[in-house]
N, C-alpha and C positions, 0 to 999 in steps of 0.2 A: 415225398411231400407229406404223406400221411404221418410219418414218424415225427416230423418237425411239429405238426399240429398237435399230436399227443404230448410231446415233450413240453410244448408251450402251455397246454392245458394243465399239466402237472405243476409247472412253475407258477402259473397264475393261482392255482388252488393253494399252493404252499404260501404265497404272499398273502392271500386273503385270510387263510387260517392263522398265519402268524400275526397279522394285524389285529385280529380279534382277541388274541391273547393279551394284548396290551390295553384293552378297554378298561376304563375306571371301574372300581368295585361296585359303584351305584348302578352301573348299567348291566352288569353281569347278573343273570338270574340266579336265585338260590338253587343249590343242588337238590334240595328237598322239594317234592311236588306240593304246591299249594292248591288246595281246592277252595272254591268260593261258593258255598251253598246258599249264602244270603249276601246282599250287597254290603261290602265292608267287613264281612266276617269270613275268615279263612280257617281252614283246618289242615292239619298235616301230620306226618310222622315226625320223628325226631330230627330237627335241624342240626346240621354240623356247626361247629364253633364259628366257621367262616361265613355262614349264611346270614347272620343277623343284619349286616349292613344292607344287603340286597332285600331282605324282608322289610326292613324299615323303609327302603326306597319305594316299596309297593304301597306304602301308606299305613303300615301297621304301627300303632302307637302303644298297644298293650299286648303282652304275651301271657297266656294262661297255660301253664304246664300241668297236665294231669298225671304225669309219671310219679311214682313213689320215689323217695330219696335213695333207696337202695338200687334203683334202676339207673341212676346217674352217678354211680361211684366214680370218682376221679375227675368229675367235671363240676364246675361252679356255674351252672347255667344262669342263675340270678345275676352274677357279676358280668357274664357275657352279654346278657340282654341289656342290663343297665348301662354298660359301657357303650352300647350302640344307641343310647338315648331313648330307650323304651321302658315302659312300666312292666313289672314282673309280678305275677300272681301264681301261687302254687295251690292246687287242689289235688292232693294225692288220691288217686282212684286205683284201688288194688283189684285188678282183673274184673271179672264179671260181677263179683259181689259189690263192687263199687258203682255199678250202674244202678243207682237207686234214687229215691225221692230226695233224700238228704243231700246227696252230691248235686242233684239237678238244681236244688235251691241255692247251694253255694255257687254254682255256675251262673245262675240267674242273677244273683247279687253281684258277682264279679262283672257280668256283662252290662248290668243296668247303668252304671255311670258312663259306659263307653258305647251306648246305643247309637252314637253318631258314626260308628264304624271304626275301622282300623284295628281289629282284634284278631289275633291268631290263637286258636285253641289247638294244642297238640298233645300227643302221647307218643308211643313208640311207632305206631303204624297208621294212626288216624281212626282206628277201630273204636277205641273208648271215646275219643273226641266226638265222633259222629253219633255214637249211641247216647252219650250224655246230652249232647246238643238236642237230639230228637226228643228226649224225655223232657228237657227244659222247655222246648217249644210247645209241647202238649200241655204240660203242667202250668206254665206261666204266660205263654203268649197266645193261648187259645187255638192252637193248631189241632186238627182232628188227628186221631191215631194214625190213619192212613197217610195223611200229609206229613206227619212227623216222621213216620217210617221212611217215606220217600226222601225226605230231607236228610235223614240219618245215613241212608245209603249214598246219597250224593256227597255227604261230608266224609265218608270213609268206612262206614259199618260193613264188615264182612263176617268174620267168625262169631261176632256177638249178635247177629241178627235174631236168633231164637230168643236170647235173653232180652233183647230190646222188645220184641213182639210181646213177650210175657209182661214186661214192665209197662208197655203201652196198653195192655188189655186186649191184644189181638190174639185170637185163638185159631 
């Protein structure tokens, strides 16, 4: 009797899993982890080419890529994003040196027309995205240094925390 119950459980599990594989793309979550440090504002590491439809289904209308062109060799991310019906902006941020006031201003200008939400800011791991967003929040949106740091961590800052603290004036 127990064996029949176990077999039935496996059979039902297989049917349920198989049924999920046929869900429409708009229902499937993107493989990349989206963080939402502010309402309507997402950060992430590098999305896969097949993630854009699911990201758009989450309400994203603008994608801001912080990766440098040599990081995306072999991919035309602009074409991928635009084919999914979203606006595409590039702000190349080269490592820790790119976490600076000039790039925070560029990010602020890119975010300004889209303050209604629906924006994804990404880099390779969300580290630069979180750091630059934190700096933008302090310099342009009036966040305190400590609040900006907390937001940066929520948005994905890890290895750049020391650089971010210095940029925010936290010693």
